[in-house]
C-alpha positions in Angstrom: 102.0 118.1 79.6 105.1 120.0 81.2 106.8 120.2 77.6 103.4 121.4 76.4 103.5 123.9 79.2 107.1 125.0 78.7 106.7 125.9 75.0 103.0 127.7 75.6 104.5 129.7 78.4 107.6 130.4 76.1 105.5 131.8 73.1 103.4 133.8 75.5 106.1 135.4 77.5 107.9 136.5 74.2 104.7 137.5 72.5 104.3 139.9 75.5 107.6 141.2 75.3 107.8 141.4 71.5 107.0 145.3 71.5 109.3 146.0 74.2 112.8 147.5 73.4 115.0 145.1 74.6 117.5 143.0 72.9 116.5 139.7 71.3 119.1 137.7 73.4 117.6 139.1 76.7 114.1 138.5 75.8 115.0 134.9 74.7 116.7 134.8 78.3 113.6 136.2 80.2 111.0 133.7 78.4 113.5 130.7 79.2 113.4 131.5 82.8 109.7 132.2 82.9 109.0 129.2 81.2 111.3 127.0 83.3 109.5 128.4 86.3 106.1 127.4 85.1 107.5 124.0 84.1 109.3 123.5 87.7 106.2 124.6 89.5 104.0 122.4 87.6 106.0 119.5 88.1 106.2 119.9 91.9 102.5 120.4 91.9 101.7 117.3 89.7 104.4 115.2 91.9 102.1 115.6 95.0 99.8 113.2 93.8 103.0 110.6 92.8 104.0 107.8 95.1 107.6 107.9 96.5 109.5 104.7 97.4 112.9 105.4 99.1 114.9 102.6 98.2 118.3 101.4 99.6 121.5 101.0 97.8 122.2 97.4 96.4 124.0 95.4 98.9 124.7 91.6 99.5 121.4 89.9 100.2 119.5 91.0 97.4 119.8 87.3 95.9 117.1 86.5 98.5 114.6 88.8 97.2 111.8 87.5 94.9 111.2 89.0 91.6 108.8 91.3 92.7 110.9 92.8 95.4 113.7 93.0 93.2 111.9 95.0 90.3 110.8 97.4 93.1 114.6 97.5 94.8 116.4 98.5 92.0 117.2 101.7 91.5 119.8 104.1 89.4 123.4 104.5 90.7 125.5 107.4 89.7 128.2 106.9 92.3 130.7 103.9 92.6 133.4 102.9 95.3 136.5 103.1 93.6 138.2 101.2 96.8 135.8 98.1 96.0 136.5 96.4 92.5 134.3 93.9 91.3 135.5 90.5 92.5 136.7 87.7 90.1 133.5 85.6 90.9 131.2 88.8 90.1 133.2 89.5 86.6 133.0 85.7 85.8 129.3 85.4 86.9 128.1 88.4 84.6 130.3 87.4 81.6 128.7 83.7 81.9 125.6 85.3 81.7 126.4 87.5 78.6 127.3 83.9 76.9 124.0 82.3 77.2 122.0 83.0 74.1 118.5 82.7 75.6 119.6 85.9 77.8 120.4 87.9 74.6 117.3 87.2 72.7 113.7 89.0 73.0 110.4 87.6 72.9 110.5 88.8 69.2 113.1 87.1 67.9 116.0 89.6 67.7 119.2 89.4 69.9 121.9 91.4 70.3 125.6 91.5 72.1 126.3 93.1 75.6 129.8 93.3 76.3 131.4 94.0 79.8 134.2 96.7 79.6 136.6 98.7 82.0 138.3 101.7 81.9 141.8 100.2 81.7 141.1 99.1 78.4 140.5 102.3 77.1 142.3 105.0 75.5 144.2 106.9 78.4 142.0 105.2 80.7 139.0 107.2 80.2 135.2 106.5 79.3 133.3 109.8 79.0 130.2 110.2 80.9 129.7 114.0 80.8 130.3 113.9 84.6 127.1 111.9 85.1 128.7 108.9 86.6 131.6 109.0 89.3 134.0 106.0 90.3 132.6 103.4 87.7 135.3 101.2 86.5 133.4 98.8 84.7 130.4 99.5 81.7 128.0 97.2 80.2 127.6 98.2 76.6 124.6 97.1 74.4 125.5 96.5 70.6 122.4 96.6 68.2 122.1 96.0 64.2 119.4 97.2 62.0 117.3 94.0 62.8 117.0 94.7 66.4 113.7 95.4 67.6 113.7 97.9 70.4 111.1 96.3 72.7 113.5 93.5 72.4 116.3 95.6 73.6 114.6 96.7 76.7 113.3 93.5 77.7 117.0 91.9 77.2 119.0 94.8 78.8 116.7 95.0 82.0 117.1 91.2 82.3 120.8 91.9 82.5 120.3 94.8 84.7 118.4 92.9 87.2 120.7 90.3 87.3 123.4 92.6 88.5 121.1 94.0 91.0 120.6 90.7 92.3 124.4 90.2 92.7 124.2 93.3 94.9 125.8 95.7 92.5 124.6 99.2 91.2 123.6 99.9 87.4 122.2 103.0 85.5 120.7 103.1 82.3 122.5 105.7 79.9 121.1 106.3 76.3 122.5 109.5 75.5 124.8 111.1 78.6 128.0 109.1 77.4 130.6 110.0 74.8 130.4 107.0 72.2 133.7 107.6 70.6 135.3 106.6 74.0 133.5 103.4 74.1 133.2 102.2 70.7 136.9 101.2 69.9 136.4 98.6 72.7 133.5 96.9 71.1 134.9 95.4 67.8 131.8 96.9 66.0 130.7 95.2 62.8 129.4 96.4 59.5 125.8 97.6 60.6 126.3 97.4 64.4 126.2 100.4 66.5 126.4 101.2 70.3 123.0 101.7 71.5 123.2 102.3 75.6 125.5 101.6 78.5 125.2 101.2 82.2 127.9 101.4 84.6 128.2 98.3 87.1 129.9 98.1 90.2 129.6 98.5 94.1 128.0 101.5 95.2 129.7 104.4 97.2 127.4 105.6 99.9 128.4 109.4 99.7 126.3 110.9 97.1 127.5 113.6 94.7 125.7 117.1 94.2 125.2 116.0 90.6 123.6 112.8 91.4 121.3 114.7 93.9 120.5 117.3 91.2 119.7 114.6 88.4 117.5 112.4 90.9 115.4 115.7 92.2 115.0 117.0 88.6 114.1 113.6 87.2 112.1 112.2 90.3 113.4 109.0 90.0 112.0 107.8 93.4 108.6 108.8 92.2 105.8 107.1 90.2 102.6 108.3 88.9 99.4 107.1 90.3 98.4 103.3 89.6 95.3 104.5 87.5 97.2 106.4 85.2 99.1 103.5 83.9 96.7 100.8 84.3 93.0 100.2 83.2 90.4 97.6 83.1 88.9 97.1 79.7 89.5 99.5 76.9 87.9 102.6 78.2 89.8 104.6 80.5 86.8 106.7 81.2 84.3 103.7 81.9 82.9 104.0 85.7 84.6 100.3 86.4 87.7 100.7 84.5 89.9 101.1 87.8 91.4 98.4 90.2 90.5 98.2 93.7 93.3 98.6 96.3 92.9 95.0 97.2 93.6 94.1 93.7 96.5 96.4 93.4 98.1 95.1 96.6 97.5 91.5 96.9 96.3 90.1 93.5 98.6 88.5 91.0 97.7 91.0 88.3 98.1 93.8 90.7 101.2 92.9 91.5 102.7 92.2 88.1 101.5 95.7 87.3 102.8 97.4 90.1 106.4 95.7 89.1 106.1 97.2 85.4 104.9 100.8 87.1 108.5 100.8 88.7 110.4 100.1 85.7 112.6 102.8 84.8 112.2 105.1 82.0 114.2 107.9 79.9 114.2 110.9 82.1 111.6 109.3 84.4 108.8 109.8 81.7 107.0 106.8 82.5 105.4 106.7 78.9 103.7 102.8 79.6 100.3 102.6 79.4 98.4 98.9 80.3 94.7 98.0 79.3 94.1 94.6 80.8 91.1 92.5 79.4 90.1 88.9 79.4 91.9 86.7 76.8 88.3 85.7 75.7 88.0 89.4 74.4 90.4 88.6 71.7 88.4 85.9 70.1 87.0 86.5 66.6 83.5 86.2 67.9 83.9 89.2 70.4 82.8 92.2 69.4 84.2 95.7 69.9 81.8 96.3 72.5 82.1 93.0 74.1 81.3 92.4 77.8 85.0 91.9 78.3 85.3 96.0 79.0 83.0 95.3 82.1 84.7 95.1 85.4 82.9 91.9 86.2 84.2 90.5 82.9 87.9 90.9 83.2 89.2 88.0 84.6 91.8 85.1 84.0 93.0 84.1 81.8 94.1 87.7 81.0 95.3 89.7 78.1 97.5 92.9 79.0 98.0 95.3 76.2 101.0 97.0 76.3 100.8 100.8 75.0 103.0 104.2 75.1 102.8 107.9 74.7 105.2 108.8 72.2 108.6 109.6 72.4 111.9 108.7 70.8 112.7 105.8 73.6 109.3 104.8 74.4 109.3 101.4 72.8 112.7 100.8 74.7 111.0 101.9 77.6 107.8 99.9 77.4 110.2 96.6 76.7 111.8 97.2 80.2 108.2 97.3 81.8 107.2 94.2 79.9 110.3 92.4 81.4 109.3 93.3 84.8 105.6 92.1 84.2 106.9 88.8 82.6 109.4 88.2 85.4 107.3 88.6 88.4 104.2 86.6 86.5 106.5 83.5 85.9 108.7 83.5 89.1 106.5 84.5 92.1 103.0 83.3 90.6 104.0 80.6 88.3 101.8 82.2 85.7 103.1 81.7 82.1 102.4 84.0 79.0 103.2 84.7 75.6 104.0 87.9 74.1 102.0 88.8 70.6 101.6 91.5 68.4 97.8 91.7 68.3 96.0 93.2 65.3 93.0 93.8 67.1 95.0 96.2 69.4 96.9 97.7 66.7 94.0 99.0 65.3 92.6 100.2 68.6 91.9 103.9 68.7 92.6 104.6 72.4 93.2 107.9 73.7 94.6 109.5 76.7 93.6 112.9 78.1 96.3 115.5 77.5 96.7 119.1 78.8 94.3 122.1 77.5 91.5 119.7 77.2 93.2 117.9 74.1 93.6 114.2 73.9 96.6 111.9 72.4 96.4 108.7 70.6 98.7 106.0 72.5 100.9 103.8 70.6 100.2 100.1 70.7 103.4 97.8 71.1 102.5 94.1 72.5 100.1 92.0 74.4 100.9 89.4 77.3 98.5 86.3 76.6 98.2 84.2 79.8 98.4 80.7 78.8 
């Protein structure tokens, strides 16, 4: 929505200035300033409806949190303490976690390599992050191949990120703000492999840099859209009974699992994940497209939770992160087992979401969690 507003404002301003006797460069500058102002004002207005969560920096004691508390506590850290290195026990613990095949394999059958590297191994002792990360000595790097599924990537790396959070360490998903050429020589890349994402890992520095404050403010990393934007009962977002009650959101098994997915990180905090919750019985061959499962009183356990997304290059990875949070809370907090499937019925579902200027956009289906 904000991107369309930016482009529309830019275009209208350019048109209004087209006949003015000013240089093309200055015209573009004015258009950019006006469009960016409209973008920022729109973002600030929209954020008034968002939920804010003040999360403390990672520290010892996070291992005592349950999975739901852990998912809500984890946040992006960009400033690291140069005086406090990872202990031998912490490094050994992370490396041991990365050696277990089950930790590096996703539910859709693909796997990847993840390496823990240090700046001391790099040429000139430098790993480039374009000034976005301060003081980090160690980094986790994901290496994928042409078979790696983006959903699996998001699930696997978030699994590792949360493990590091549990150790009291800071992390930060980085998909583009790093210099690949400084990292790649340390990864022994084979034919068909490539570096995909990295994350610093280390102890947090209490003092926050201006860059970190600016990035957090622009992205709104401590904010999330309203619950009803993400989650719908049934498959019709406009149905009268499609919202979860306050009690369901805060106290029920499904409400807390969905909330954990809601607080998953995403590229530029775009929050592209959307979920539609139906009863598992709605997927039976005998269930019609207009079945009673779309009614509020019919959405009950065992559940089928369908994960969709709003487009974008990193959408599948972002949805995978949310899926890991959901599944982790379901299993570890509520002892509810489920399996991930690609549901043909949902692949052909024609589900749209309201977009700006009265238009709608079709959501992209990714996967379904079926409660056992």
